[in-house]
C-alpha positions in Angstrom: -41.6 44.7 -186.3 -39.6 47.6 -184.3 -36.8 46.2 -185.0 -36.8 45.9 -188.6 -38.2 49.4 -189.1 -35.0 50.7 -187.0 -32.9 48.6 -189.4 -34.4 50.3 -192.4 -33.7 53.4 -190.9 -30.3 52.9 -190.4 -29.8 51.2 -193.9 -28.0 54.2 -196.3 -27.6 51.9 -199.2 -29.6 53.3 -202.4 -29.4 57.0 -201.4 -26.9 57.8 -204.3 -29.1 56.2 -206.4 -31.7 58.8 -205.4 -29.7 61.7 -205.2 -28.7 60.7 -209.1 -32.2 60.3 -209.6 -33.3 63.9 -208.4 -30.4 65.6 -210.3 -30.4 64.0 -213.8 -33.6 65.7 -215.2 -31.6 69.0 -214.3 -28.3 67.7 -215.7 -29.9 66.4 -218.4 -31.9 69.7 -220.0 -28.1 71.5 -219.0 -26.4 68.7 -221.2 -29.3 68.5 -224.3 -29.6 72.4 -224.1 -25.8 73.2 -224.3 -25.4 70.7 -227.5 -28.7 72.8 -229.0 -27.0 75.9 -228.6 -23.9 74.8 -230.2 -25.9 73.4 -233.0 -27.5 76.4 -233.6 -24.5 78.6 -233.6 -22.8 76.4 -236.2 -25.7 76.2 -238.4 -25.4 80.6 -238.6 -22.2 80.0 -239.2 -22.5 78.0 -242.3 -25.5 80.1 -243.2 -23.7 83.5 -243.0 -20.6 81.8 -244.7 -23.1 80.3 -247.7 -24.5 83.5 -248.3 -21.4 85.6 -248.9 -20.2 82.1 -251.5 -23.3 82.5 -253.7 -23.3 85.9 -253.9 -19.7 86.0 -254.6 -20.0 83.1 -257.5 -22.8 84.9 -259.1 -21.0 88.3 -258.9 -17.8 86.7 -260.5 -19.4 85.8 -263.6 -19.1 87.5 -266.9 -21.5 90.2 -267.9 -23.8 89.2 -270.8 -23.3 90.5 -274.4 -26.3 88.7 -276.3 -27.9 85.3 -275.7 -25.9 83.4 -277.9 -22.3 84.4 -276.5 -21.4 81.4 -274.4 -19.7 81.9 -270.8 -21.8 84.8 -270.0 -23.8 85.2 -266.6 -26.9 82.7 -267.5 -29.3 80.8 -265.8 -27.2 77.5 -265.7 -24.8 79.0 -263.7 -26.7 81.0 -261.5 -28.7 77.7 -260.7 -25.4 76.0 -260.2 -24.0 78.5 -257.6 -27.8 78.6 -255.6 -27.2 74.5 -255.4 -24.1 74.8 -253.5 -26.0 75.8 -250.4 -27.1 72.6 -249.8 -23.8 71.0 -250.3 -22.3 73.7 -247.7 -25.2 72.9 -245.2 -23.7 69.7 -244.7 -24.3 67.7 -242.4 -27.4 69.6 -241.8 -28.7 69.9 -245.0 -32.2 69.6 -246.1 -33.7 70.9 -249.4 -36.9 71.6 -248.0 -35.5 73.9 -245.6 -33.2 75.8 -247.5 -34.2 78.7 -249.7 -31.7 80.7 -251.8 -32.6 84.3 -253.5 -30.1 86.3 -255.8 -31.5 89.4 -257.2 -30.0 92.1 -259.5 -30.5 96.4 -258.9 -29.8 98.9 -260.9 -29.9 102.6 -259.7 -30.9 104.9 -263.0 -31.9 108.0 -263.1 -32.4 108.0 -259.5 -34.9 105.0 -259.4 -33.9 101.7 -258.2 -34.5 98.5 -260.5 -34.9 95.2 -260.1 -33.3 94.1 -263.4 -34.1 90.3 -262.5 -34.3 87.6 -259.9 -33.5 83.7 -259.6 -34.8 81.9 -256.8 -34.5 77.9 -255.5 -37.1 77.9 -252.6 -37.6 75.1 -250.0 -40.7 74.0 -248.4 -40.9 77.2 -246.3 -42.4 80.3 -247.5 -39.5 83.0 -247.7 -39.9 86.9 -249.0 -37.4 88.6 -251.4 -36.3 92.0 -251.4 -39.6 93.2 -252.6 -41.3 92.1 -249.5 -43.3 88.9 -251.1 -41.8 85.8 -252.5 -38.9 85.4 -255.1 -40.3 85.9 -259.2 -38.0 83.7 -261.7 -37.9 87.1 -263.9 -35.4 87.4 -266.9 -34.9 90.5 -268.1 -32.5 90.5 -271.8 -32.8 94.0 -273.2 -31.7 97.4 -271.7 -34.8 99.9 -271.5 -37.1 101.6 -269.3 -39.3 99.2 -266.8 -41.4 100.0 -263.5 -38.9 100.5 -260.0 -39.4 97.9 -257.9 -41.4 98.1 -254.5 -38.6 97.2 -252.4 -39.1 96.7 -248.6 -38.8 99.7 -246.6 -35.2 97.9 -245.0 -34.8 97.5 -248.8 -35.0 101.1 -249.3 -32.8 102.2 -246.7 -30.0 100.0 -247.2 -29.9 100.7 -251.2 -30.3 104.7 -250.7 -26.7 105.1 -250.8 -26.1 103.0 -254.5 -24.6 106.0 -256.8 -26.2 106.3 -260.2 -26.0 104.1 -263.0 -24.5 101.4 -259.5 -25.7 97.4 -260.3 -25.6 95.8 -257.2 -26.1 91.6 -256.8 -28.1 90.9 -253.7 -28.1 87.2 -252.3 -30.3 86.5 -250.0 -30.1 83.0 -247.9 -32.9 81.3 -245.8 -32.6 78.0 -243.8 -35.4 76.7 -241.8 -34.2 76.0 -238.5 -35.9 73.1 -236.1 -34.6 71.9 -232.7 -33.0 68.5 -232.7 -35.6 67.2 -230.2 -38.4 68.2 -232.3 -37.0 67.0 -235.6 -36.5 63.7 -233.7 -40.1 63.8 -232.4 -41.6 65.1 -235.6 -44.0 67.1 -234.0 -42.5 70.2 -236.2 -42.9 70.3 -239.6 -41.8 73.7 -241.0 -40.2 76.7 -239.0 -41.7 80.0 -237.9 -40.2 83.2 -238.5 -39.0 85.2 -235.2 -40.5 82.5 -233.6 -39.2 82.2 -229.7 -38.9 79.5 -227.0 -38.7 75.7 -227.6 -40.0 73.6 -224.8 -39.2 75.6 -222.2 -35.4 74.7 -222.5 -34.0 74.7 -226.3 -34.4 77.5 -229.0 -37.3 77.5 -230.8 -38.2 76.6 -234.8 -36.9 79.8 -236.5 -36.1 81.2 -240.1 -32.4 81.9 -240.3 -31.6 84.1 -242.8 -28.4 86.3 -243.9 -28.3 89.0 -246.8 -25.3 90.0 -248.9 -25.1 93.3 -251.0 -21.6 92.6 -253.6 -20.6 94.4 -257.0 -20.1 92.2 -259.8 -16.8 91.9 -260.7 -16.7 91.6 -264.3 -19.2 94.2 -265.6 -22.6 94.9 -264.4 -25.2 91.7 -264.3 -28.3 93.3 -264.9 -29.5 91.3 -268.2 -29.4 87.3 -268.2 -29.6 85.5 -271.5 -33.3 83.6 -272.1 -33.4 80.3 -270.1 -34.4 77.6 -271.5 -37.8 76.8 -272.4 -39.0 80.1 -270.9 -39.8 83.4 -273.1 -38.0 86.6 -272.7 -39.8 89.8 -270.8 -40.0 92.1 -273.5 -38.7 95.2 -273.5 -40.4 98.3 -271.8 -42.7 95.7 -270.0 -42.4 96.1 -266.2 -39.4 94.2 -264.4 -41.6 93.9 -261.0 -44.1 95.6 -259.4 -45.2 99.1 -259.5 -43.8 102.7 -258.7 -41.3 102.1 -255.5 -42.8 103.6 -252.5 
């Protein structure tokens, strides 16, 4: 027995395997964490690119003259522009995690008005320039309306608008969920401003980017009547109450 024990103590076979077992978890976390960070950066870049492309596509539409004139800024064209988002997010595209909000803001008489807003929202909860969920509002006639209650952030950003200036605001959202949580099915929705991710990866969060552009072919303060949706009558509020 004593001879056998001495033999076992001198036997070095399996030492490499033992070292590998000890080091493997740390190598795995380092590799997986690196892949997750790279994936997160690529998704951010795609969201930023999509925000600019979609907002610019809407900004190039022709200013409407009347609901009957073809080729004007209309709901179908804006819908098509928003639907580009899913294609641009490939291979990370998932309609339930993607949201787009397009808004037209006009500075009239020293007040900023939300003239219209169109949205394409996934299953997540998003807020727009007004600080609440987006509203598919359509206004087709010039006239007075209540100033929109923009958030303090947007009020500060829009303070520099010139008299009678029109701005198209594009907001793009993506509910990011780490790959390992997606595979395990433990996360069904992202949490805005969330931090952490199981101790070694980025946690679920909502990635958002906002673009402010001037329309290129005239003001886009009105939209033609969308199918099966009544117009908002002149002199009715655009959105909400007085600006804070």
